[in-house]
Every structure is written in structure tokens, then in C-alpha cells.
VEXDREN-2710 file (C-alpha; in Angstrom, 1 decimal):
% VEXDREN-2710
k/r/px/py/pz
1/MET/-103.1/-111.8/-16.9
2/VAL/-104.6/-114.0/-19.4
3/MET/-108.1/-112.1/-21.1
4/LYS/-110.8/-114.1/-21.3
5/SER/-114.0/-112.4/-23.9
6/ALA/-117.9/-114.2/-22.9
7/PRO/-118.6/-117.0/-24.8
8/ALA/-120.0/-116.3/-27.9
9/LYS/-123.6/-116.6/-28.3
10/THR/-124.6/-120.3/-30.2
11/ARG/-127.5/-120.4/-33.0
12/THR/-128.1/-123.3/-34.9
13/ILE/-129.6/-123.5/-38.0
14/PRO/-130.3/-126.4/-40.7
15/ALA/-129.0/-125.8/-43.5
16/GLY/-131.2/-124.8/-46.5
17/GLU/-132.6/-121.8/-44.3
18/PHE/-128.4/-120.8/-43.9
19/LYS/-127.5/-121.8/-48.4
20/ALA/-130.4/-119.5/-48.4
21/LYS/-128.6/-116.6/-45.9
22/CYS/-125.2/-116.8/-45.9
23/LEU/-123.7/-113.3/-47.2
24/GLN/-125.9/-112.1/-43.7
25/LEU/-125.1/-114.7/-41.9
26/MET/-122.0/-114.2/-41.4
27/ASP/-122.1/-110.3/-42.0
28/ASP/-123.7/-111.6/-38.4
29/ILE/-120.7/-113.3/-37.0
30/GLN/-118.5/-111.1/-38.5
31/HIS/-120.0/-108.0/-36.1
32/LYS/-122.1/-109.7/-32.7
33/ASP/-119.2/-111.9/-32.0
34/LEU/-122.5/-114.9/-32.9
35/ARG/-121.5/-119.0/-33.4
36/LEU/-123.9/-120.7/-35.5
37/VAL/-124.3/-125.1/-35.3
38/ILE/-125.0/-125.8/-38.9
39/THR/-127.1/-128.8/-39.5
40/LYS/-128.2/-131.4/-41.8
41/ARG/-132.1/-133.5/-40.5
42/GLY/-131.1/-132.3/-37.2
43/LYS/-127.7/-133.8/-37.0
44/PRO/-125.1/-130.9/-37.0
45/VAL/-122.1/-131.2/-39.4
46/ALA/-120.4/-128.0/-39.5
47/ASP/-119.3/-125.1/-37.3
48/LEU/-118.9/-120.8/-37.9
49/VAL/-117.5/-118.8/-36.1
50/LYS/-115.9/-115.7/-36.5
51/HIS/-112.7/-115.8/-37.4
52/ARG/-109.1/-114.8/-35.0
53/ASN/-105.5/-113.6/-37.3
54/SER/-103.2/-115.9/-36.1
55/THR/-100.2/-113.3/-38.0
56/PRO/-98.7/-111.8/-36.4
57/ARG/-99.1/-108.1/-37.0
58/PHE/-95.8/-106.3/-38.8
59/ARG/-93.9/-104.7/-37.0
60/SER/-90.7/-102.3/-38.5
61/VAL/-87.3/-103.7/-37.3
62/ILE/-86.8/-99.3/-37.2
63/GLY/-86.3/-98.4/-33.5
64/ARG/-87.5/-101.6/-32.1
65/THR/-83.1/-101.1/-30.7
66/PRO/-81.9/-98.3/-28.0
67/ASN/-78.8/-96.7/-27.9
68/VAL/-78.2/-98.0/-32.1
69/ASP/-76.5/-95.0/-33.2
70/ILE/-75.8/-95.6/-37.6
71/LYS/-72.2/-94.6/-38.3
72/GLY/-71.8/-93.3/-42.4
73/ASP/-73.7/-93.9/-45.1
74/ILE/-76.6/-96.3/-45.5
75/VAL/-78.3/-94.9/-48.8
76/SER/-76.0/-93.5/-51.5
77/PRO/-74.8/-96.9/-54.3
78/VAL/-71.7/-99.6/-53.0
79/TRP/-68.7/-98.9/-53.7
80/PRO/-66.8/-99.4/-57.0
81/GLU/-64.3/-101.7/-56.1
82/TRP/-67.3/-103.9/-53.4
83/THR/-69.4/-104.3/-56.8
84/SER/-66.0/-105.3/-59.1
85/THR/-66.7/-108.5/-61.6
86/GLU/-62.8/-109.6/-60.6
87/TRP/-63.4/-111.7/-58.5
88/ASP/-65.0/-114.9/-60.1
89/TRP/-66.3/-117.7/-57.7
90/ASP/-67.4/-119.4/-61.5
END
């Protein structure tokens, strides 16, 4: 089931008034779910709406896979023979 939010209230404002009250209007949009239509000489030129975060939240991989057991020591340094320079690939 997809839940849709209620449509935002729309307010039309001239560009000059928007310029004078820009910071307050941005706060109103963020807190009141408001949509602004900015006009210039009576014609709409821009919409200002609340930003919707499109990037997913970070979710750790640890603890997401069931029935996984870590075998051995994953904290101590790698064995010296694995870090040896005798296998020079150049």
C-alpha cells in the first residue's frame, strides 16, 4: 500500500516580496509544508517546495545477515608472509 501525503498549501508571491522575505519564507516552507509560486509581473517563474531527501539512510552491514559466525581473529594484523614483498608484480 502506498501512502500519499496531503497536498501542500500553495501560496503565490511576487518576486520582490520573495526577495525581501526569502529566509523567513524558506523556514515557513520547511516547517509548514507550504508550496510557493514565485511570480514576476504576474506570471509564474518558479516553485519553491520542501526538499525531499532522496538519498537512502546509511544502514550498517553488521547484523543484517542471519546465521553468520565470524571464525578467527579479524582484528590483529595480517600475517607477515601475506605482506611479503617477494611477490613483486612489477
